[in-house]
N, C-alpha and C positions, 0 to 999 in steps of 0.2 A: 590477547585472547583470540583463539581461532574463530573463524566463521561458524555459525550454527545454522540449522535449517529451521523452517517455519514451525514444524511440530515442536521443536525444542523450546520455542518461546510461547506458542499458543496453548499447549496443553497445561502448563502451569497457570496461565491466565484464566483458562476455563475452570480449573480447579479452585482458584483463589479469588475469583470475582474481580478481575480487572481486564484491561485491554492493552494491546501493544499498537503503537502507531506505525503504519506503513507510510513513510515519507517519500514523496515523489521527487526524484532528483532530476536535474537538468545538466549539471556539470560539477566540476571539482569544488567550486566555492560553496555550493549549497550542501553537497554531501559531507564535506568536511565539517561544516557548521552543525549539521544534524548529529554527527557522531559526538562532537563536542557537547552538544545539548544533552544527549543521552548520558554521557559521562557525568555531567553536572547534576543530572536528575537521578543518577545511579539506577538506570533502567535499560532494558533491551530496546533496540530500534531495528526496524526493517527498512533498508535502503532499496528503493524501487526504481527500476529502469523501465519507463513506459515508452510507447511508440515515438513520442516527440524526442525524447532523450536519445533513442536508438537511431533516429534519423540524423542526429547531429554527431554522435560518437558511436563507433562500431562496438558490437557486443564484446568481442575479445578485449578491447581496451577498457570497457566498463567493468568487466569481470576483474581485471587486474587492479583497477582503482578501488573497487569495493573490497577486494581481498587485502590490499595494502592497509586500508583504513581499519578493517576488522582485526587484522593481526597485530595492530598497534593500539587497539582500544582496550579499555579496562572493563567494558560491558559487552554482552552478547550482541552481535551484529548479524543480520540475515541479508544475504545478497539475493534479491528477488526480481524476477522478470515479471513485469506488470503488463497484462493484456497481450500475451503471446497469441497470435492468430493462426499460426501454422505449426505443423509438426517440425518442419525444418528449423523454424525460428527457435522453438523450445529446445530442440536438440543442440543447436549452436550455443544457446545460453548454458546448457549443461556442460558442454565441452569447454566453455569459457570460464568455468569455475563458479557459476551461480549455485546457490544452495537451495533455491526455491523457484519453482516455475508456476506461472499462472496461465492456464489455457482458457481463452475466452471463446466459448462456442455459443454464447447467449443469443446470437441472432439466428441460430440454426434450429431445426426441429429438435424436440426432446430426444428422440432416438439418436440423431446424429451427434447431438451435444454429448450424450452419455458415451457413445462409442468412441468419439474422438478424444474426449477428456480422459477416458479410461486408458487409452493408448499412451497419453502423456504421463498419467499417474504411474503406469507400469515402468516406463523408462526412468522416471524420477526415483521410484522406490528401489529399482534395481541398482541405482547409483548411490543409494543412501541419502537422497535428498527428498524434499517435499513438493507437493503439488496442490495448488488452489484452483478450483473451478468456479464457474458462474452459472447460476440458473435463474432466469428472469432478467431480461435486458434492463440495464441501467442507462437512462437517456442522458442528454446533454442540455445544459441551460441554453435556451434560444435555439435548440436543435431538435434532434430526434427525441420522441417522447418515451418515457419509461414504460415498461410492461411489468407490472408487479408479479412477484414470484408466487406461484401456486404451491401451497404447502404439500399437497399430495405429490406433485412433480418433484418438489425438493426432496421428499423422502425417497423416491425412486432414484433420483440423481445421486444422493449421498450413498445409498446402499450399493448401487451398481457401479459407481466409479471408484469408491474407496478414497475419495479426496481427503486431504489433511485439513482443508478449510473450504468453506463454501460461501461465495459472494452472492448476496441476494438483492432483490429490488423491492424496496419497501418505503417509497417516498423520497429516497435519495437520488440526487442528480449530479452528474459530473459538471465541473467548471462553474459552479454557482458561487458568485462573488459575495453574496450576503447570506445571512443565517435566518431568513424569514420563513424557510421551509421547516421540515422536521420529519421524523420517521413515523411510519404507520405502526404503532406499537401493537395493535391487535393482530396485524399480519405477522409481525415478528413473533408474537406469542404462539400463533398457530404453527408457524414453521418450526419453532423450537420444540413444540409438543410432538412434532412428527419426526424429528431428527435429534442426534446428539453430537453432531460435528461442530467445531468452532465456526461461528458465523462472521462474515466480513461485510463491512459497509464501505462501498466505493462512493466517491463524492462526499467525503466527510466534512469538507469545508462548509457545506451548506447546512450542516446539522448544528443547532444551537449547542453551545458548550455544556450547558447544564444537562441537556438530554444525552450528550455523549457520555458524560460521567455517570449518569444514572443508569443508562443502558449497559455500560461496561460493568457496573457493579451488580446488576440484577438480571441480566440475560446471558445468553450464550454468545453474544457479540464479543469477540476477542480481538478484533483488528478493525481499526478505522483507517482508511486511506485518506491522507491529507496532502493536497497539492496546491490548490488555488490560493489559499490564504498565505502559504509560504512563498509562492511566486510573487504575490502582491507585496510582501515584506521585502523580498529581494529587490523588486523593481523600484520601490520607494527609496530604499537605501542607496541604490546605484544612481537614481536620479538626483538625490541630495548630493552625493559625492561628485557627480559630473558638474552640477550647477554651482558647487562651492568654488570652483576655479575654472573659468572658461579656457585658460591657457594650458591646462593639464591634458596630456595625451597618452601617458603611460597607463595602459589598461590594468597592469598588475597593481599599481598604486591605487587606482580607482576601485578595483575589485576587492582589495583588502578591506575597504571600508564597509563592505556588505556583511562581513563575517559576524560582528557582534549583534547587529539588528536581526539577522536571520537566525542566529543561535538563540537569541531571546525569544523570538516568535516560536521557534521549535520547542523551546523549554515550556512555554505555555501550553502547547499542544500535548506534550508528553505528560506534564504534571496533571492535567485534567483527566487523563485516562488511568493514572495510577490509583485513583480512588482516594 
């Protein structure tokens, strides 16, 4: 099945009250397991290349990896740039075969964020692909604090950028290892009343699973980004594989043993969003 863009999978989700998972990849082993999980669940999946992934593997290589997996998959797969911070980075992702760009101008003023996001939207739409923007900074666990999205600003942002999806800040935090937090449902309701664009939650690992499912079914949240809990599953699986035999040194043999645990963890994520 060929690659699809973000709008291709989020518009049906918006219409039919479910959400699609944006799974944050770090390498071949996890992205392959994520596609296998999507096939097992018979649902679309968004493969995401974030800043950490791009530091390790160049965008042109990631584009080829994503495209290879998508073209051999039985379910729709989106190749998504997560947290692109510059025009040049987004342009390179487009040239590398990505079908969805996410420009993050959430640290900038509203006017700058709208102007710069609109520029990325324009090049994406001209190429027949999608663009996600972010309004309201989403912070980091034990790091920068979140700044909640203002519904009025969200309405202006959605209208003036024409984004295909809008990431918002509503109690979500990046890199949260537990699920003790949760989403600000009143803020989400206010944002939804002011806009009709599919909404995105970054830092989805910190959102309780029950709330993910309920919000996918009852709001315009159509995409949850999940990274930390899947990295934790990968790390635990690799630690088990390494410790099982202190004399092993072949990394391919070791890495193969991460596939099934990571696939199982991804299936749980995907299943909860299908409703």
